[in-house]
Every structure is written in C-alpha cells, then in structure tokens.
N, C-alpha and C positions, 0 to 999 in steps of 0.2 A: 504493500500500500503506500510506502515511501522509501525512498533510496537514502534519505538524509537524516531522519529523525533517529537519535541515539537510544536504543532499547536497553532498558536496565533488566537485570534478573531479579528476582525476589532476593531478600536478604538470605545468605547462606553463611552459617557459622563456620569459622575458621576449622574447628574440630571435625565438621562433617566433610569439608573438602579434604582434609589431611587423612582420615580414616574411613570415610564413608565411600559409596559407589560413585565414583567421580563422573564417569560418562552420564549416569543418569541424573546426578545433581547439577552439573554445570556443563554438559555437552550441548552443543548448539549447531545448528545448520549454517553453512557459508552464507546462506541467503538472508540471514539475520544481522549481518554487519551493516552498520557499525553497532557494537554490543558491549556492554559494561558488566562486569561482574561486582555484585555489591556484597560485601563481607560484614560479618558481625564477629566481635571478640575484643578481648581487653589484654591479651598476652601478646607482646611485641613478636616473640619468636614464632608463635603459632600464625599469626596474621602475615608475617613475612613468608612462612612457607606456603600458606595459602595464596598469597599474591603471586608467588613464583610459580605455583601451579596454574594459576589463572593465565599468566603470561604465556606459559608452554601451550595452553589450550587454544590460544590465539585471540584472547580478548583485545579489545581496542581501548579499554580503561579498566582501572581497578578502583572501586569506590569503598570507602569505610562508612558504615551507618552508624551516625550518632544521633539518631532521631526515632527509633521505633520505642514505643511505650509500653509493649506488653509485659505482663508479669514474668513470664518465662524469660524474657530477655533481661529483665532487671535482676533475677535471680542469678544470672550468668554474669552481671556486672559488665554489660554492654549495652549498646543501643542509647536511648535518650539520657539514661542516668549518667552516661560519661560527659555530658555537659557540665557537670560538678567537677570534673577532672580535666581540666583543659591541658595541663602539663603532660599527663598520660595520653591523652589524644595526639599531642604533638610527638611523643615517643612512638606512638602506634604508626603514625604517618610516616615517620622518618624510617622505621623498620620496613614498611610495605615499600616505600620508594626505592629503598636500597635493594630490595629484593626483585623489584621489576622496574630497573631503570630506563627502559626503552619505551615505556607507554605512561600515559598520565595516571597519576594516583590523586584522587579527589576525596573531598569530604561532604557528606550529606548531613545536615543538622537541624535542629529546631532553633528557635530564637531564644529558648531558655526553658528551665523546669521549675515547677513548682513555685517557691518563694523568690527565685532569683529575678532579678531586675534585668528584662531582655536586653536593653542597651548596653548593659554592662557585660552580661554573660556572653552575648552573641559576639561583641567587638573582643573581648578577653580571648575568647576561644579561637576566633579567626586571626588574630594578631599572633598568638602563640604558635599556632601551626603554620601560618604564613612565613614566620621567622625561620622555620625548618625547611622551607622551599615549596610548600602547597601554594599553587595559583588559582585553584578552581573550587568553589564552594556552592553546593546546591542547598538552598535554605527553605525549609518549610516554615512559612512566616506565621506559625503559631507556637505558643508555649506546649509543653507537655505536662500534664498533671499527673505524675506518677502514683498518687494516692487519690482515690475517689473517682476516677474516670476510667472506663474501659477504653481498649484500644480504638473501637469504633467511635466512642464518644470524643476521644482525643483527636479524631480526624474532623470533628464537626462543632465541637462546643467552644473551645477557647478561640477567642476573637483573632481574626487574621490582622496582621500589621504589615502591609506591603510597603508602607512608608518607611519602616525601619530598615527594611531590605535595600531600598532604594537609597537611603542615607548611607548604609554600608558601602555601596558601590561609590557613591558620590565621594565619600571621605576616604576610599581605598581604590582609587581608579585603576591601579595596576592590576588589581585582581579581576578574575573572571566570576561574576555573580549570577547565579541562576535561580530564578524564582519559582518556588513550588508552594502548593496548598490552596484548594478552594477554586481553582481554574476550571471553569465549567465547559468552555468550548475553544476552539481556535482563536474566534474574534475576542473573547474574553481575555484569553492568555496574550493576544498581541497587544491589546489595549494596555494591560497591567505590565507589559514587558518594558514599557518606556521607563529608562533609568536603570534598567538591568541589561545583561548580556545574553539571557536565554530564559527560556521557561521550561517547566517540567510537568506534564500532565500525569496523574495516576489513576484516579477513579473514573475520570471523564473519558480516558482512553480505553478503559475496560468496559465501562458501561455502554458507550457509544463509539466503538471502534471505527466505524465508518468515517468518523471525523479525520482520521488519520490519511484518508485518500487525499486530502487538500494540503497535507502539511508542505509539500516541496513548492507548490505554487504560492501559497500564502506566505511562507515563511523565507524561501530561498529563491523564489522568482525563477524557478524551474518547472519544466513540465511534469505533471503527475504520471507515474507510471501506469496506473489503472484508472478507468473512467468510472467504474461502479463497484459497489460491493460484490455483486454477482461475479464480476470479472476476477475479483481477489478470491472467491471460493473456487472458482475454476482454476485459478493460478496454483492454488493450495493443494488440489486434489493429488498431484504426483507425490508430494511430500507425505500426505496422509497415507497413500498406497505404500510407500516405502517403509514407513513406521509400522504399518499394520504387518507387513511381511517380517518384520523383526519382532513380533509379539506385543506391540504396544496396543493396548486397547483403545477402541475408536472414542469412548467418552473422554479419555485423558486429553484429546485434542479438541473435540467438538464442544466440550463444555466451556471453553474460552471463547467460542464463537457465537454464543447465544444472544449477545447484543448487537450483532453485526447489522441487522435490519431493524433495530429499535425504533419504533415509530412509523415504519414504513408499512404499506399494505402487504398483509402476508406475513409480517414478522412475528406475530403471535403464533401462527401455524409452523413457521420455522422453528421457533423454540420449542414447541410441542414435540415436533417429529424428532428432534435431536435429543431433547430430554428423555422421551419415553422409550425410543427405539435405539438410540445411540448407546444405552447402557446394557443392552442385551448381549449375552455371550454370542460371539461369531459376529457381530455387527461390522458391516464393511462400508465400502464407498457408496454403495447404493442408497444408504440411509441419508447420506449427505446429498446426494442427487435428488432424492424424493423431497428432502426439506427445501432444497433451492427450488424445485418446481413450485412450491407453494408461493414464492415471492416473484417468480418470473412468469407466472401465468398471467392472462390478460386481466387488466384491472375490473373488478366487479363490484368496486365500492370501496369504502374505508375499512380498515382493520377494525374488527368487532371489539377488540381490546383497547383500540385507541382512545375512545372517549373517556373510558374509566381512567386510563393512565394519565390523561391530560388534566382530569378532574380532581386527581388526588395529589396533594401537596407532596412534595419530595423534600 
C-alpha cells in the first residue's frame, strides 16, 4: 500500500529475541521494507545482543520502547517506567547503537509518567540520550499513568500535548522529532505535523488500513503503488499462499485485514467471512477471495452496518 511509510513491529522483548523462535518473532518479508524492530528491555547487554540480531535480520532501524504502560512491562522494568531513569535509557541506547552501528537506533517515549512534569521529564530524557548520539525520537504526546489506568485507557484518557512536542523540536532543531498519539487520519496527521519532522500512526493505521494507500502521494509527493484496497488484497494473495504452504494458519494473516474496507459497502460482509471462515481448520485462499467478492460486487446500496457504526460515538 505504500513504498515509503516506515513499518514498526510490535514491541518484542530482548529476552524473546535472544532465546525465542526468532524467525516467528521477528522474521519479515522483503516487501515490508522499510521496517523497524521495536525492542523492550532494561539490560544493556541483552538489548545490545537483540539489536545485533535485528541488524543481521536486515531491519532498517532498531527502536527502544520507552512508552508502553502495561503491568507486565512495568514488572520487567522496561517500557514507560524507564521515563523515570533517563540515565539508564542513555546507557541502553549507547549499548544498542554500538551493537548495530550501521543502522539508525531510535527512542520511542511518552512525555512523562505519573507525577512527572512533562516539560522536565521529556527534555531531560531527550537531552541525556541525545548526548550519547541519538538523533531521532518518536514521542507519544501523552503522559502514561502507571497506576490507575489500563494500557487501553493510557492510549485515550491522558490529554494530548502536541504543543510540547513542537516546542521540543523548536528548542532542539538538530534532532529529528516524530509526533505520535491520537492522530486519526492522514489529513489530521499532516495538519499536526507542522513543527515536527514526521508522524506515526498506530490505531488509525490498524483500524482503517486503507488510509495507507494514500501515504506516498499525501506525504512524499510520489505516485501511490496501488489504487484501491481491493488491489492491495490481490497483491497480497501470493504472500498468503506462500505462508499457508509453510503451515501458517490463514487467520494469523486475515485477522489484521478486517478493517481494510471499514465504512465501505460490503465491509461488514468482508469482516464476517474472514472472521467466521478464516478460523476454520484448513482455511485457504478461497476464503479471502470469497470475502473480496463481497466488496467488489456491484453496489446494491449502503452497507447495512454503516448507519449503526456512524451513529455510535467512538
């Protein structure tokens, strides 16, 4: 859907990369370039080892997550709780950079946690890590409340402070600052990007992935590789077939496609076919073709589920 957008993996712990089934955890298709490996951890030696492995796998960037607020992450002393330990984050960055010197190593963080004053916590973290050589920071423009809010609530309840991220860029112009958090569409992201170097979409890209069909033209002034979401499905079929031949279950791939036709005629039927038939034993590419037929059939009126979706506040 885009040749230019940088795709991030989900956060993978350093221990998992070192000791787990690496191909299953961090393997990727050449067609996914450019792609960044996002790591979690708090031990320099382990993060260095994981970064080195990521570089060997061919990732275009290695990123340290200093923003995830989940209880499991906190218990492992990594993620957003590291906002309280900027000196350690600087050490972690340096270890990862030394282990993967030929590709960018970056930091993704919040603007603070709990009782921290964001303008102090954010600038302190960035300055300490930048002093060790880091030039790129992806900033989720919300605090994380480690006590009292769930991970889902931490993505929605703490107020956004885009202005603070823009101020960071204005006062640290040599750094590359990427804005993240609450960006709902490409137009919204482009408008808020003023004063920053880039934007990162998370939930919006997952909920309405067809938005990505316009990234190259909207942000880079280049021709988009595909015209429609249906074209994207067709282009994806050979990949699905290859993975099925390796024993991967169809649902492992199609569950990430459910929002591809969000808000479009036939979108509800697309989701239903993939959800109900894609999980069955032996499900194959015919299920995807059947689902696609629901949205490429002649238009017979609005999607029956559309009125309900639009009338329900999100």
